[in-house]
N, C-alpha and C positions, 0 to 999 in steps of 0.2 A: 548449501549456501545458494542464495539467489541475489544477484546484483543488478541494479538498474541505474543508469545515468540519464538524466533528463536536462534539457536546456530550459531555463525559466523563460516562458514566453506568454504573451497575451492569449488567453483562451476564451473562446466563445461561450456565453452562458449555457448554451445547449450541451457543452462538454460535461459540466457537472451534473446536469439533469440526466444525461445518458449513462454516465459511468459511476456516479457516486450515490450512496444511499441518501435518504432524506436527512438522516441524522448528520451525515458528513456535510451535506450542503448547509445545514444550519450551523454546525460547529465551525466550519472553515470558510464559509461565504464564497466570495469571488476573488479573493486575494490571489494573484498569480503565483507568488512564491509558495503559499500554502497549498494551492491546488496542485502544483507541480510536485510538491513533496508527498502529498496524499497519493497521487498517481504513481510515483516512483515506489512508494511503500507497497501498494497493491501489486505492481508488476514484480517486485522482488519476491513477494510471498508466493505469487502464482508460479514463479520459477522454482522456488524451494519445493513446492508441491509437485513440480514436474508436469504441470498441465498447461502452462502458458495461458493463452486466451481461449482455451477449450471450455473453460467455465467463465461465467460472467464476473467481472471484477467487483460487482456489488456484493459478491459472496465474501469478500475480504473488506471488513469495515474498520477504518482507522478511527479509534476512539480519542486518542490524544497523542501529543508529542511530549517528550521529556528529555532532559539533558543528553542530547545526541541520539535519542532512541524514539520508539513509538510503542503504543499499546494498540493491538488490533483484536477484533473478534471475528472468528470464522463462522460463516453461516452454511447451512445445508451441505452441499456436496464438498465444499472446501473443508469443512470440519470433518466430514467422513474420510476424505482422502488423507488428511493430516493424521487421523487416528490409525488408518491402515498402514501408513509408513512409519509408525512408531510414536506418534504424538510428541509430547515435549513442549517446552516453551519456545515461542518465537522471540528471538533477540535481534535487535536492530542497531545498526550504526549508521547515522545520518551525517553526511558532510555536505555543507552548503557553501558555495562561493557566490559572488555577485551574479554570475551567469548560469551556474549549474547546480543541480542537486544530485548527490550520489547516495544511494541507499543500499546497504548490505543487510540482508535478512539471513538469519541462521536458525535452523531448527535444532534446539538443544535437547538431547535425549535425557 
């Protein structure tokens, strides 16, 4: 399980360019709530994989959000690490308030 809690805040446009894939930038734009949720998803997955920021967060690509969850695609080293620790589906629980986003990711065997 990987959990990340983020405060929704104004983010500089360079934030998305640095940490998000081009696809994520196109899908989620510059909306502060969406950017925070994408970031929290990436962080929770990196924690599930046990690597933290040792690999670039762009290797975890958020494709979409759905009823309290998310769909992600793992690139390169992130996909390899996931396979090495047993693979399985990534399942998400996303809880959002006015001020914060909480994301719990779980690697289901």
